[in-house]
Every structure is written in structure tokens, then in C-alpha cells.
DSSP file (Angstrom, degrees, kcal/mol; ACC not computed):
  #  RESIDUE AA STRUCTURE BP1 BP2  ACC     N-H-->O    O-->H-N    N-H-->O    O-->H-N    TCO  KAPPA ALPHA  PHI   PSI    X-CA   Y-CA   Z-CA
    1    1 A M     >        0   0    0      0, 0.0     4,-2.7     0, 0.0     5,-0.2   0.000 360.0 360.0 360.0 -22.7  149.4   25.6   36.1
    2    2 A A  H  >  +     0   0    0      1,-0.2     4,-2.1     2,-0.2     5,-0.2   0.896 360.0  53.5 -56.8 -41.9  146.8   25.5   38.8
    3    3 A R  H  > S+     0   0    0      1,-0.2     4,-0.9     2,-0.2    -1,-0.2   0.947 111.9  43.8 -58.8 -49.6  147.1   21.7   39.2
    4    4 A A  H >> S+     0   0    0      1,-0.2     4,-1.4     2,-0.2     3,-0.9   0.907 111.6  53.9 -63.0 -42.2  150.9   21.9   39.8
    5    5 A L  H 3< S+     0   0    0     -4,-2.7    88,-0.4     1,-0.3    -1,-0.2   0.857 106.6  52.3 -62.9 -33.5  150.6   24.9   42.1
    6    6 A D  H 3< S+     0   0    0     -4,-2.1    -1,-0.3    -5,-0.2    -2,-0.2   0.731 114.8  43.2 -71.3 -20.4  148.1   23.0   44.2
    7    7 A E  H << S+     0   0    0     -4,-0.9    60,-3.2    -3,-0.9    61,-0.4   0.614 103.6  67.6-103.2 -14.7  150.5   20.1   44.5
    8    8 A V  E  <  +A   66   0A   0     -4,-1.4    85,-0.8    58,-0.3     2,-0.3  -0.730  50.5 159.5-112.6 158.4  153.9   21.8   45.2
    9    9 A C  E     -AB  65  92A   0     56,-2.3    56,-2.2    -2,-0.3     2,-0.4  -0.948  36.2-109.1-158.4 175.6  155.4   23.8   48.1
   10   10 A E  E     -AB  64  91A   0     81,-2.7    81,-3.4    -2,-0.3     2,-0.5  -0.965  24.9-158.5-116.2 134.3  158.6   24.9   49.7
   11   11 A V  E     -AB  63  90A   0     52,-2.1    52,-3.2    -2,-0.4     2,-0.5  -0.962   5.0-155.5-115.1 125.9  159.8   23.4   53.0
   12   12 A I  E     +AB  62  89A   0     77,-3.0    77,-2.0    -2,-0.5     2,-0.4  -0.862  14.2 179.2-101.4 131.1  162.2   25.3   55.1
   13   13 A I  E     -AB  61  88A   0     48,-2.0    48,-2.1    -2,-0.5     2,-0.3  -0.996   6.9-166.6-130.2 137.3  164.4   23.4   57.6
   14   14 A T  E     +A   60   0A   0     73,-1.4    73,-0.4    -2,-0.4    46,-0.2  -0.860   8.5 177.0-116.6 158.9  167.1   24.9   59.9
   15   15 A A  E     -A   59   0A   0     44,-1.8    44,-3.2    -2,-0.3     6,-0.1  -0.986  38.5-121.2-156.8 154.0  169.8   23.0   61.8
   16   16 A P  S    S+     0   0    0      0, 0.0    -1,-0.1     0, 0.0    -2,-0.0   0.728 103.3  52.8 -71.5 -20.4  172.7   23.8   64.1
   17   17 A D     >  -     0   0    0      1,-0.1     4,-2.1    42,-0.1     3,-0.3  -0.919  66.0-163.9-121.0 105.9  175.2   22.1   61.9
   18   18 A P  H  > S+     0   0    0      0, 0.0     4,-2.0     0, 0.0    -1,-0.1   0.840  92.3  54.3 -56.9 -35.0  175.2   23.2   58.2
   19   19 A D  H  > S+     0   0    0      2,-0.2     4,-2.0     1,-0.2     5,-0.2   0.907 107.6  49.6 -66.8 -40.8  177.2   20.2   57.1
   20   20 A W  H  > S+     0   0    0     -3,-0.3     4,-2.8     1,-0.2    -1,-0.2   0.911 109.5  53.1 -59.3 -42.2  174.7   17.8   58.8
   21   21 A L  H  X S+     0   0    0     -4,-2.1     4,-2.6     1,-0.2    -2,-0.2   0.880 106.7  51.8 -64.8 -38.9  171.9   19.7   57.0
   22   22 A V  H  X S+     0   0    0     -4,-2.0     4,-2.5     2,-0.2    -1,-0.2   0.946 113.6  43.5 -61.4 -48.1  173.6   19.2   53.6
   23   23 A E  H  X S+     0   0    0     -4,-2.0     4,-1.8     2,-0.2    -2,-0.2   0.899 113.8  50.7 -66.5 -40.7  173.9   15.5   54.1
   24   24 A F  H  X S+     0   0    0     -4,-2.8     4,-1.5     1,-0.2    -1,-0.2   0.931 112.3  47.3 -59.9 -45.7  170.4   15.2   55.5
   25   25 A T  H  X S+     0   0    0     -4,-2.6     4,-2.4     1,-0.2     5,-0.2   0.903 106.5  57.2 -65.2 -41.7  169.0   17.1   52.5
   26   26 A R  H  X S+     0   0    0     -4,-2.5     4,-2.6     1,-0.2    -1,-0.2   0.900 106.3  50.9 -55.3 -40.6  171.1   14.9   50.1
   27   27 A S  H  X S+     0   0    0     -4,-1.8     4,-1.8     2,-0.2    -1,-0.2   0.855 107.3  53.1 -67.5 -33.6  169.3   11.9   51.5
   28   28 A L  H  <>S+     0   0    0     -4,-1.5     5,-2.6     2,-0.2     6,-0.9   0.909 111.7  45.3 -66.4 -41.2  165.9   13.5   51.0
   29   29 A V  H ><5S+     0   0    0     -4,-2.4     3,-1.7     3,-0.2    -2,-0.2   0.928 111.9  51.9 -66.9 -44.3  166.7   14.2   47.3
   30   30 A A  H 3<5S+     0   0    0     -4,-2.6    -1,-0.2     1,-0.3    -2,-0.2   0.856 111.1  47.7 -60.2 -35.1  168.0   10.6   46.9
   31   31 A D  T 3<5S-     0   0    0     -4,-1.8    -1,-0.3    -5,-0.2    -2,-0.2   0.301 115.1-117.4 -90.5   9.0  164.8    9.2   48.4
   32   32 A R  T < 5S+     0   0    0     -3,-1.7    -3,-0.2     2,-0.2    -2,-0.1   0.708  78.0 127.6  64.2  23.0  162.7   11.4   46.1
   33   33 A L  S   <S+     0   0    0     -5,-2.6     2,-0.3     1,-0.2    33,-0.3   0.694  81.3  16.3 -81.2 -18.6  161.1   13.3   49.1
   34   34 A C        -     0   0    0     -6,-0.9    31,-0.2    73,-0.2    -2,-0.2  -0.985  64.6-144.4-146.6 154.0  162.1   16.6   47.4
   35   35 A A  S    S-     0   0    0     29,-2.7     2,-0.3    -2,-0.3    30,-0.1   0.817  81.1  -2.7 -84.9 -33.5  163.2   17.5   43.9
   36   36 A A  E     -C   64   0A   0     28,-1.0    28,-2.4     2,-0.0     2,-0.4  -0.987  54.3-143.5-156.9 158.5  165.7   20.1   44.8
   37   37 A A  E     +C   63   0A   0     -2,-0.3     2,-0.3    26,-0.2    26,-0.2  -0.999  26.4 176.5-130.2 132.1  167.3   22.0   47.7
   38   38 A H  E     +C   62   0A   0     24,-3.0    24,-2.6    -2,-0.4     3,-0.2  -0.815  48.3  34.4-130.2 166.5  168.2   25.7   47.4
   39   39 A N  E     -     0   0A   0     -2,-0.3     2,-0.8     1,-0.2    -1,-0.2   0.854  56.0-175.0  59.4  42.0  169.6   28.5   49.5
   40   40 A F  E     +     0   0A   0     -3,-0.2    -1,-0.2    21,-0.1    21,-0.2  -0.596  27.3 162.4 -63.5 112.8  171.9   26.6   51.7
   41   41 A A  E     -C   60   0A   0     19,-2.0    19,-1.3    -2,-0.8     2,-0.3  -0.995  46.4-119.4-142.4 140.0  172.8   29.5   53.8
   42   42 A P  E     +C   59   0A   0      0, 0.0     2,-0.3     0, 0.0    17,-0.2  -0.613  43.2 177.8 -72.0 137.7  174.4   30.2   57.2
   43   43 A I  E     -C   58   0A   0     15,-2.7    15,-2.5    -2,-0.3     2,-0.5  -0.844  30.4-123.0-133.3 170.0  171.9   32.1   59.3
   44   44 A R  E     -C   57   0A   0     -2,-0.3     2,-0.4    13,-0.2    15,-0.0  -0.986  27.8-162.1-117.2 124.0  171.7   33.5   62.8
   45   45 A S  E     -C   56   0A   0     11,-3.2    11,-2.7    -2,-0.5     2,-0.5  -0.894  10.3-172.0-110.7 134.5  168.8   32.3   64.9
   46   46 A I  E     +C   55   0A   0     -2,-0.4     2,-0.3     9,-0.2     9,-0.2  -0.993  26.5 146.3-121.8 124.6  167.4   34.0   68.0
   47   47 A Y  E     -C   54   0A   0      7,-1.9     7,-3.4    -2,-0.5     2,-0.5  -0.984  46.4-114.7-154.6 160.7  164.8   32.0   69.8
   48   48 A R  E     +C   53   0A   0     -2,-0.3     2,-0.4     5,-0.2     5,-0.2  -0.885  34.1 173.9-100.6 129.5  163.4   31.2   73.3
   49   49 A W  E >   -C   52   0A   0      3,-2.9     3,-1.7    -2,-0.5    -2,-0.0  -0.966  66.8 -18.4-140.8 122.5  163.8   27.6   74.4
   50   50 A Q  T 3  S-     0   0    0     -2,-0.4     3,-0.1     1,-0.3    -1,-0.1   0.873 128.7 -47.9  50.0  46.0  162.9   26.3   77.8
   51   51 A G  T 3  S+     0   0    0      1,-0.2     2,-0.3     0, 0.0    -1,-0.3   0.364 119.4 100.1  84.6  -4.2  162.9   29.7   79.4
   52   52 A E  E <   - C   0  49A   0     -3,-1.7    -3,-2.9     2,-0.0     2,-0.5  -0.852  67.2-130.3-113.7 151.1  166.2   30.9   77.9
   53   53 A I  E     - C   0  48A   0     -2,-0.3     2,-0.3    -5,-0.2    -5,-0.2  -0.884  25.5-162.8-100.6 127.6  167.0   33.1   74.9
   54   54 A Y  E     - C   0  47A   0     -7,-3.4    -7,-1.9    -2,-0.5     2,-0.4  -0.821  15.2-170.0-109.3 148.0  169.5   31.7   72.5
   55   55 A D  E     + C   0  46A   0     -2,-0.3    -9,-0.2    -9,-0.2    -2,-0.0  -0.895  31.7 152.5-136.1 102.3  171.4   33.5   69.7
   56   56 A R  E     - C   0  45A   0    -11,-2.7   -11,-3.2    -2,-0.4     2,-0.3  -0.942  46.7-112.2-138.0 150.1  173.2   30.9   67.6
   57   57 A P  E     + C   0  44A   0      0, 0.0     2,-0.3     0, 0.0   -13,-0.2  -0.611  45.2 165.0 -75.7 144.1  174.5   30.3   64.1
   58   58 A E  E     - C   0  43A   0    -15,-2.5   -15,-2.7    -2,-0.3     2,-0.3  -0.868  34.2-109.6-144.1 177.5  172.6   27.7   62.1
   59   59 A G  E     -AC  15  42A   0    -44,-3.2   -44,-1.8    -2,-0.3     2,-0.3  -0.834  27.1-161.9-110.3 155.9  172.1   26.4   58.6
   60   60 A R  E     -AC  14  41A   0    -19,-1.3   -19,-2.0    -2,-0.3     2,-0.3  -0.998   7.6-178.1-139.9 141.2  169.0   26.9   56.5
   61   61 A V  E     -A   13   0A   0    -48,-2.1   -48,-2.0    -2,-0.3     2,-0.5  -0.986  17.5-146.6-138.5 149.4  167.7   25.1   53.4
   62   62 A A  E     -AC  12  38A   0    -24,-2.6   -24,-3.0    -2,-0.3     2,-0.3  -0.977  18.8-161.1-115.3 120.5  164.6   25.5   51.2
   63   63 A L  E     -AC  11  37A   0    -52,-3.2   -52,-2.1    -2,-0.5     2,-0.5  -0.781   9.6-146.8-100.9 143.2  163.3   22.3   49.6
   64   64 A H  E     +AC  10  36A   0    -28,-2.4   -29,-2.7    -2,-0.3   -28,-1.0  -0.957  43.5 131.7-109.3 123.3  161.0   22.1   46.6
   65   65 A T  E     -A    9   0A   0    -56,-2.2   -56,-2.3    -2,-0.5     2,-0.3  -0.850  57.1 -71.3-154.3-178.5  158.6   19.2   46.9
   66   66 A R  E >   -A    8   0A   0    -33,-0.3     3,-1.3    -2,-0.3     4,-0.4  -0.662  37.5-128.2 -85.9 145.2  155.0   17.9   46.7
   67   67 A R  G >  S+     0   0    0    -60,-3.2     3,-1.2    -2,-0.3   -59,-0.1   0.863 108.3  60.0 -61.3 -35.5  152.6   18.9   49.4
   68   68 A D  G 3  S+     0   0    0    -61,-0.4    -1,-0.3     1,-0.3     4,-0.2   0.604 100.3  56.3 -73.6  -8.5  151.7   15.3   50.0
   69   69 A L  G <> S+     0   0    0     -3,-1.3     4,-2.1     1,-0.1     3,-0.4   0.540  80.8  90.6 -94.6  -7.9  155.3   14.4   50.9
   70   70 A V  H <> S+     0   0    0     -3,-1.2     4,-2.8    -4,-0.4     5,-0.2   0.896  81.8  55.2 -57.3 -44.2  155.5   17.1   53.7
   71   71 A P  H  > S+     0   0    0      0, 0.0     4,-2.4     0, 0.0    -1,-0.2   0.890 109.3  48.1 -57.6 -37.6  154.4   14.7   56.5
   72   72 A Q  H  > S+     0   0    0     -3,-0.4     4,-2.5    -4,-0.2    -2,-0.2   0.891 111.6  50.1 -68.7 -38.6  157.2   12.2   55.5
   73   73 A I  H  X S+     0   0    0     -4,-2.1     4,-2.5     2,-0.2    -1,-0.2   0.917 112.4  47.2 -64.0 -43.2  159.7   15.0   55.5
   74   74 A I  H  X S+     0   0    0     -4,-2.8     4,-2.7     2,-0.2    -2,-0.2   0.923 112.3  49.4 -63.5 -44.5  158.5   16.2   59.0
   75   75 A E  H  X S+     0   0    0     -4,-2.4     4,-1.8    -5,-0.2    -2,-0.2   0.923 113.8  45.6 -62.8 -44.3  158.6   12.7   60.4
   76   76 A R  H  X S+     0   0    0     -4,-2.5     4,-2.3     2,-0.2     5,-0.3   0.901 112.5  50.7 -67.1 -40.0  162.1   12.1   59.1
   77   77 A T  H  X S+     0   0    0     -4,-2.5     4,-2.8     1,-0.2    -2,-0.2   0.939 110.6  49.1 -62.1 -46.0  163.3   15.4   60.3
   78   78 A N  H  < S+     0   0    0     -4,-2.7    -1,-0.2     1,-0.2    -2,-0.2   0.854 114.3  46.9 -60.7 -34.7  161.9   14.7   63.8
   79   79 A R  H  < S+     0   0    0     -4,-1.8    -1,-0.2    -5,-0.2    -2,-0.2   0.857 126.0  25.2 -75.8 -36.8  163.6   11.3   63.8
   80   80 A E  H  < S+     0   0    0     -4,-2.3    -2,-0.2    -5,-0.1    -3,-0.2   0.641  92.7 105.0-107.9 -17.5  167.0   12.4   62.6
   81   81 A H     <  -     0   0    0     -4,-2.8   -66,-0.1    -5,-0.3    -4,-0.0  -0.343  67.6-133.1 -71.0 145.0  167.4   16.1   63.5
   82   82 A P  S    S+     0   0    0      0, 0.0     2,-0.2     0, 0.0    -1,-0.1   0.730  83.9  81.8 -71.2 -20.4  169.7   17.0   66.5
   83   83 A Y  S    S-     0   0    0      1,-0.1    -2,-0.1     4,-0.0     0, 0.0  -0.589  77.4-136.3 -84.4 147.9  167.1   19.3   68.0
   84   84 A E  S    S+     0   0    0      1,-0.3    -1,-0.1    -2,-0.2    -3,-0.1   0.866 105.5  24.2 -65.0 -37.6  164.2   18.1   70.1
   85   85 A V  S    S-     0   0    0     -3,-0.0    -1,-0.3     2,-0.0    -7,-0.1  -0.799  88.4-164.0-130.1  88.2  161.9   20.4   68.2
   86   86 A P        -     0   0    0      0, 0.0     2,-0.7     0, 0.0   -71,-0.1  -0.347  26.4-108.2 -74.3 154.4  163.4   21.2   64.8
   87   87 A C        +     0   0    0    -73,-0.4   -73,-1.4    -2,-0.1     2,-0.4  -0.746  50.3 156.5 -80.5 113.8  162.2   24.1   62.6
   88   88 A V  E     +B   13   0A   0     -2,-0.7     2,-0.3   -75,-0.2   -75,-0.2  -0.922  10.5 166.2-138.8 111.4  160.3   22.7   59.7
   89   89 A V  E     -B   12   0A   0    -77,-2.0   -77,-3.0    -2,-0.4     2,-0.4  -0.950  24.6-141.5-128.9 150.0  157.8   25.0   58.0
   90   90 A T  E     -B   11   0A   0     -2,-0.3   -79,-0.2   -79,-0.2    -2,-0.0  -0.921  13.7-169.5-114.1 134.2  156.0   24.8   54.7
   91   91 A L  E     -B   10   0A   0    -81,-3.4   -81,-2.7    -2,-0.4     2,-0.1  -0.938  24.9-115.5-119.2 142.8  155.3   27.7   52.4
   92   92 A P  E     -B    9   0A   0      0, 0.0     2,-0.7     0, 0.0   -83,-0.2  -0.458  15.8-135.1 -73.3 148.9  153.0   27.7   49.4
   93   93 A I        -     0   0    0    -85,-0.8   -85,-0.2   -88,-0.4     3,-0.1  -0.938  25.2-179.4 -98.3 114.4  154.4   28.3   45.9
   94   94 A T        +     0   0    0     -2,-0.7     2,-0.3     1,-0.2    -1,-0.1   0.581  61.5   5.2 -96.6 -11.4  152.0   30.7   44.4
   95   95 A S        +     0   0    0    -90,-0.1     2,-0.3     2,-0.0    -1,-0.2  -0.977  68.8 134.4-162.8 161.1  153.5   31.1   41.0
   96   96 A G        -     0   0    0     -2,-0.3     2,-0.3    -3,-0.1   -91,-0.1  -0.925  57.3 -54.5 167.6 170.4  156.3   29.7   38.9
   97   97 A D     >  -     0   0    0     -2,-0.3     4,-2.6     1,-0.2     3,-0.3  -0.534  44.6-139.5 -67.9 124.9  157.5   28.4   35.6
   98   98 A Q  H  > S+     0   0    0     -2,-0.3     4,-2.5     1,-0.2     5,-0.2   0.855 101.9  54.7 -57.9 -37.3  155.2   25.5   34.6
   99   99 A K  H  > S+     0   0    0      2,-0.2     4,-1.9     1,-0.2    -1,-0.2   0.909 110.0  46.5 -63.8 -41.1  158.1   23.4   33.3
  100  100 A Y  H  > S+     0   0    0     -3,-0.3     4,-2.3     2,-0.2    -2,-0.2   0.927 112.4  49.5 -67.0 -44.2  159.9   23.8   36.7
  101  101 A L  H  X S+     0   0    0     -4,-2.6     4,-1.9     1,-0.2    -2,-0.2   0.900 111.6  48.8 -62.1 -40.3  156.7   22.9   38.6
  102  102 A N  H  X S+     0   0    0     -4,-2.5     4,-2.5    -5,-0.2    -1,-0.2   0.867 108.1  55.4 -65.2 -35.9  156.2   19.9   36.5
  103  103 A W  H  X S+     0   0    0     -4,-1.9     4,-2.8     2,-0.2    -2,-0.2   0.912 105.2  52.2 -62.4 -43.1  159.8   18.9   37.0
  104  104 A I  H  X S+     0   0    0     -4,-2.3     4,-1.2     1,-0.2    -2,-0.2   0.944 111.5  47.1 -56.9 -48.0  159.3   19.0   40.8
  105  105 A L  H  < S+     0   0    0     -4,-1.9     3,-0.3     1,-0.2     4,-0.3   0.905 113.5  48.0 -61.2 -42.4  156.3   16.7   40.4
  106  106 A A  H >< S+     0   0    0     -4,-2.5     3,-1.0     1,-0.2    -1,-0.2   0.901 111.0  49.9 -65.8 -41.4  158.2   14.3   38.1
  107  107 A E  H 3< S+     0   0    0     -4,-2.8    -1,-0.2     1,-0.2    -2,-0.2   0.664 112.8  46.7 -75.4 -15.5  161.3   14.1   40.4
  108  108 A T  T 3< S+     0   0    0     -4,-1.2    -1,-0.2    -3,-0.3    -2,-0.2   0.321  91.1 104.9-106.5   6.6  159.2   13.4   43.5
  109  109 A A  S <  S-     0   0    0     -3,-1.0     3,-0.1    -4,-0.3    -3,-0.0  -0.508  85.6 -93.0 -82.1 155.9  157.1   10.7   41.9
  110  110 A E        -     0   0    0     -2,-0.2    -1,-0.1     1,-0.1    -2,-0.1  -0.461  51.7-101.0 -62.4 136.8  157.6    7.0   42.6
  111  111 A P              0   0    0      0, 0.0    -1,-0.1     0, 0.0    -4,-0.0  -0.305 360.0 360.0 -59.7 144.9  160.0    5.6   39.9
  112  112 A A              0   0    0     -3,-0.1    -2,-0.1     0, 0.0     0, 0.0   0.480 360.0 360.0 -74.3 360.0  158.1    3.6   37.2
């Protein structure tokens, strides 16, 4: 399992429009940049931006992907996201079912 754990991660993305986030995520799965997306959830975000404090509803998703695909996910998010500085963070997956971790790797591999 160590090999798979070194190669997979979870990427969290938030956006002001949950419907936009669903469609954006669907395109990431279709393009094999992530194997799955979970926890589509409405959230409440409080943050400081350009000297003002905002309190807004947003959407949040957790992607399961390969660590080496994170730069492509970040680049695409920066290009397509409605925010100037979108929230994109990566968290390690420290444990998991080996079959699921292998599935993530298989679904994010280039098609043969």
C-alpha cells in the first residue's frame, strides 16, 4: 500500500456557485484528472479579501487523484474559476483500502 499512498491525495476546491463546481468537476473526471469527486456540499465561507471580510455561501468538493496531477488541476482551476484566487488545497491520504487506492491510480492513468 505504501506505493499507492505516496501517489494519491485529496484535493479540496471551493467555489461561489455549487452548480458551476459540479460541472467543473465533471470535466476533471472526464479528462482523467481525478478519479472521483465526493462531498459536494454547501458551505459557509468567511474570509478576508482586499481588506474586507466576506461571509458567503459556497460549494465544496473533495477530489481523489494522483499527486502528480495536482499542478494540472491547479492550473485549470486558476484558468476557469470565477475567483481571482480560488481555494485549491491538497491533503495527503494516509490510509485506505488498497483496492480503492489502486482504482484511483487506474482511473487517472492515461488510456492505453
